[in-house]
Structure formats: structure tokens, C-alpha cells
C-alpha positions as CSV (number, residue, x, y, z in Angstrom):
1,M,-59.9,-48.0,-39.4
2,I,-62.6,-46.0,-37.5
3,R,-63.6,-47.7,-34.3
4,Y,-65.2,-45.0,-32.2
5,I,-66.7,-41.6,-32.9
6,K,-67.8,-38.8,-30.6
7,G,-69.3,-35.6,-31.9
8,K,-72.4,-33.5,-32.7
9,L,-75.5,-35.1,-34.2
10,F,-75.8,-33.3,-37.6
11,R,-78.6,-35.4,-39.3
12,A,-80.8,-38.3,-38.4
13,E,-83.2,-40.0,-40.9
14,D,-84.2,-43.5,-42.1
15,G,-81.8,-45.4,-39.9
16,Y,-78.8,-43.3,-40.8
17,I,-77.2,-40.4,-38.9
18,V,-74.4,-38.0,-39.6
19,V,-72.1,-37.2,-36.8
20,V,-69.6,-34.3,-37.1
21,A,-66.3,-34.9,-35.3
22,G,-63.2,-32.9,-35.8
23,G,-64.9,-30.9,-38.6
24,V,-65.7,-34.1,-40.6
25,G,-69.2,-35.5,-41.1
26,Y,-69.5,-39.3,-40.8
27,E,-72.5,-41.1,-42.2
28,I,-73.3,-44.0,-39.9
29,L,-75.8,-46.8,-40.4
30,L,-77.7,-47.7,-37.2
31,P,-79.3,-51.1,-36.6
32,E,-82.9,-50.7,-35.4
33,I,-82.1,-51.4,-31.8
34,V,-79.7,-48.5,-31.9
35,W,-81.8,-46.2,-34.1
36,Q,-84.6,-46.4,-31.6
37,E,-82.3,-44.6,-29.1
38,F,-81.7,-41.8,-31.5
39,M,-85.2,-41.0,-32.6
40,G,-85.7,-38.5,-29.8
41,K,-82.4,-36.8,-30.0
42,K,-82.2,-33.2,-31.2
43,V,-80.2,-32.6,-34.4
44,G,-77.6,-29.9,-34.1
45,E,-77.7,-29.8,-30.3
46,E,-76.7,-33.2,-28.8
47,E,-73.3,-34.8,-28.6
48,V,-73.3,-38.5,-29.3
49,E,-70.7,-41.3,-29.1
50,L,-70.8,-44.6,-31.0
51,F,-68.7,-47.7,-31.3
52,I,-68.1,-48.4,-34.9
53,S,-67.8,-51.5,-37.1
54,F,-66.0,-50.3,-40.3
55,H,-66.4,-52.1,-43.6
56,Q,-64.8,-51.6,-47.0
57,T,-64.0,-54.2,-49.6
58,V,-63.2,-54.5,-53.3
59,Q,-66.8,-55.4,-54.0
60,Q,-68.0,-52.6,-51.6
61,P,-65.5,-49.7,-52.2
62,K,-67.6,-47.1,-50.4
63,P,-66.8,-47.3,-46.7
64,V,-69.8,-48.4,-44.5
65,L,-69.8,-47.4,-40.9
66,I,-72.2,-49.2,-38.6
67,G,-72.8,-47.7,-35.2
68,F,-73.5,-49.1,-31.7
69,T,-74.1,-47.5,-28.4
70,N,-72.0,-49.9,-26.5
71,E,-69.2,-52.5,-27.0
72,V,-71.5,-55.4,-26.2
73,Q,-73.7,-54.7,-29.2
74,L,-70.6,-54.2,-31.4
75,E,-69.0,-57.5,-30.2
76,F,-72.2,-59.5,-30.8
77,F,-72.6,-57.9,-34.3
78,E,-69.1,-59.0,-35.2
79,H,-69.9,-62.5,-34.1
80,L,-73.0,-62.4,-36.3
81,I,-71.1,-61.4,-39.5
82,T,-68.9,-64.4,-39.2
83,V,-71.9,-66.6,-40.2
84,K,-71.8,-67.5,-43.9
85,D,-74.0,-65.3,-46.1
86,I,-74.6,-62.8,-43.2
87,G,-72.8,-59.7,-44.4
88,P,-72.6,-56.4,-42.5
89,S,-75.7,-54.8,-44.1
90,T,-77.8,-58.0,-43.5
91,A,-76.6,-58.3,-39.9
92,A,-77.4,-54.6,-39.2
93,R,-80.9,-54.9,-40.6
94,A,-81.4,-58.1,-38.6
95,L,-80.8,-56.5,-35.2
96,T,-84.5,-55.8,-34.5
97,L,-84.5,-57.5,-31.1
98,P,-82.3,-56.9,-28.1
99,V,-78.9,-58.6,-28.2
100,A,-79.7,-60.6,-25.1
101,V,-82.9,-62.0,-26.7
102,I,-81.1,-63.0,-29.9
103,A,-78.2,-64.6,-28.0
104,R,-80.5,-66.5,-25.7
105,A,-82.4,-67.8,-28.7
106,I,-79.1,-69.0,-30.3
107,E,-77.9,-70.7,-27.1
108,E,-81.3,-72.4,-26.8
109,R,-81.5,-73.3,-30.5
110,D,-84.7,-71.4,-30.8
111,V,-84.8,-71.0,-34.6
112,S,-88.3,-69.5,-34.6
113,T,-87.1,-66.5,-32.7
114,I,-84.2,-66.0,-35.0
115,M,-86.6,-66.1,-37.9
116,K,-88.3,-63.0,-36.5
117,L,-85.3,-60.9,-37.3
118,K,-85.6,-58.8,-40.4
119,G,-84.3,-60.5,-43.5
120,I,-83.6,-63.8,-41.8
121,G,-85.4,-66.8,-43.2
122,R,-85.3,-70.4,-42.2
123,R,-82.0,-71.3,-43.9
124,K,-80.1,-68.3,-42.5
125,A,-81.7,-68.8,-39.1
126,D,-80.5,-72.4,-39.1
127,M,-77.0,-71.3,-40.0
128,V,-76.9,-68.6,-37.3
129,V,-77.8,-71.2,-34.7
130,S,-75.5,-73.9,-36.0
131,E,-72.5,-71.6,-36.3
132,L,-72.9,-69.5,-33.1
133,N,-74.4,-71.9,-30.6
134,G,-72.0,-72.2,-27.7
135,K,-70.2,-68.9,-28.6
136,V,-72.6,-66.2,-27.5
137,G,-73.8,-67.3,-24.0
138,K,-72.2,-64.3,-22.3
139,Y,-74.4,-61.9,-24.4
140,A,-77.5,-63.7,-23.2
141,L,-76.7,-62.6,-19.6
142,M,-78.1,-59.2,-18.9
143,R,-79.1,-57.5,-15.2
144,E,-80.1,-56.9,-10.4
145,D,-79.3,-56.8,-6.3
146,E,-78.0,-58.2,-2.9
147,R,-74.8,-58.7,-0.8
148,P,-71.4,-58.4,-2.5
149,F,-69.3,-61.4,-3.3
150,V,-65.5,-60.8,-3.0
151,P,-63.5,-63.2,-5.1
152,P,-60.1,-64.4,-3.9
153,P,-57.1,-62.3,-5.1
154,G,-56.0,-63.2,-8.6
155,D,-59.0,-65.5,-9.1
156,F,-60.5,-65.6,-12.6
157,T,-63.9,-65.0,-11.1
158,K,-63.0,-61.3,-10.9
159,Q,-62.7,-61.3,-14.7
160,V,-66.2,-62.8,-15.0
161,I,-67.6,-60.3,-12.6
162,D,-65.9,-57.4,-14.5
163,V,-67.5,-58.5,-17.8
164,L,-70.9,-58.9,-16.2
165,V,-70.6,-55.3,-14.9
166,K,-68.7,-53.4,-17.5
167,Q,-70.0,-55.1,-20.6
168,L,-73.4,-56.6,-19.7
169,G,-74.9,-54.0,-17.5
170,H,-75.3,-55.7,-14.1
171,N,-74.4,-53.9,-11.0
172,R,-71.4,-55.3,-9.1
173,T,-73.5,-56.7,-6.3
174,E,-75.8,-58.7,-8.6
175,A,-72.8,-59.8,-10.7
176,G,-71.1,-61.1,-7.6
177,R,-74.2,-63.0,-6.5
178,M,-74.6,-64.6,-9.9
179,V,-71.0,-65.8,-9.9
180,E,-71.2,-67.0,-6.3
181,E,-74.2,-69.1,-7.0
182,A,-72.6,-70.5,-10.2
183,L,-69.6,-71.5,-8.1
184,K,-71.8,-73.3,-5.6
185,R,-73.3,-75.3,-8.5
186,K,-70.0,-75.9,-10.2
187,P,-67.1,-75.5,-7.7
188,D,-64.7,-77.2,-10.1
189,A,-64.9,-74.5,-12.8
190,Q,-61.4,-74.0,-14.1
191,T,-61.8,-71.2,-16.7
192,P,-63.8,-68.0,-17.2
193,E,-65.6,-69.7,-20.1
194,E,-66.8,-72.6,-17.9
195,L,-67.9,-70.1,-15.2
196,F,-69.8,-68.0,-17.8
197,E,-71.6,-71.1,-19.0
198,E,-72.6,-72.0,-15.5
199,V,-73.8,-68.4,-14.8
200,Y,-75.9,-68.5,-18.0
201,R,-77.3,-71.9,-17.1
202,G,-78.4,-70.5,-13.8
203,T,-80.4,-67.7,-15.4
204,K,-82.5,-70.3,-17.2
205,Q,-83.5,-72.1,-14.1
206,P,-86.9,-71.1,-12.6
């Protein structure tokens, strides 16, 4: 299975690119949120790297590679394709809004925002919210700055901070502040999942 590709951008057109790595050209489908990042890149000159979701089935014998610029996008996409009737191609076309916006809409049961995604009507939007609500809160958390919070040695809060920094794009100071404030609101949090939920809840407060 192909999970990551780094190589020269050989071609880019209509939401597809070809990346040459190790002398082999890989055709990769890019969701709109990723394609927008590639529209200004120079073919034949720039090196690119992508995280890949690889799909090949009996019904779809031709391999389909779908590319993402970071692991957060890839993880969220792979949550999305667990929803009934949302296959890889449908999910790739649907990613027309930032992952954080879609995840927040799912957590808030905002079906109207989900229906703005390409190819997602009312029935599929309802299914996305029903099946993913409560599972994608961490992806709704994304970004800012103050004094650092240092968790106790071995404390699971370090795990939460690391995810906020390495996967969700916050700087470490901001991530520490978010976790510190969440712990003040919920000092009895026992697991990373509980703490993530409280961090997310805090981002929704005015």
C-alpha cells in the first residue's frame, strides 16, 4: 500500500497531479482544499510531498490515490469514508471546506453547512452528522499565543498538547494554554478523549 509520496511535480490539471518518485509517475487525485495549494506550483521544478489514501477493490480494480498535504486531512478523510454511501471519490469531491469547518459542523449537528459540500445532499448530510458526531471533535480544533503550560511528568495532558501542536497546527504555547484552561473547567478529566472534548467545548465559548 502507498501511504506517502515525495517527488517532482510532473503534471497538474483538473484536480489531478502526477508526481514522479523513484522514476515512477503516480497519478494522484486531490480534493479541492488540497488542489488549491497546488495551483500556483511550477510543473517540472517543484518537489512535493503528499500523504496518500490508497484505494483498490474488485469493483474498482484501477488503483486510486488521493493526496493530502498533512496527516490531519488524511485522518479526517478516512473518518468520512466510514459513513455509509460515502466512498473515496465522493468524499474527495466533498472536501470543499477546511477540515476544521466540516468537523465543527458535524460536532454541532449543523446539517446545513454539511450540505454545502459538493455532492452531499440532505440524506447524506444527515448520515455524516449521525455517524460521525462525537468522533471528530479534535479536527475542529485549529490555532494562537501566551505563557507555556508544563504538564506533570507522564501526564496524559502532554499527549493532548502534542496532538494540538503536531497535528492541528497550534504553537506549543497556545496548545498549553488551551489544555490548562480546559483542566480548570474539568479538573476530573481522566482520559485524553475527555480532555479533547473539554478543549473543544472551550473554543465554542464566547
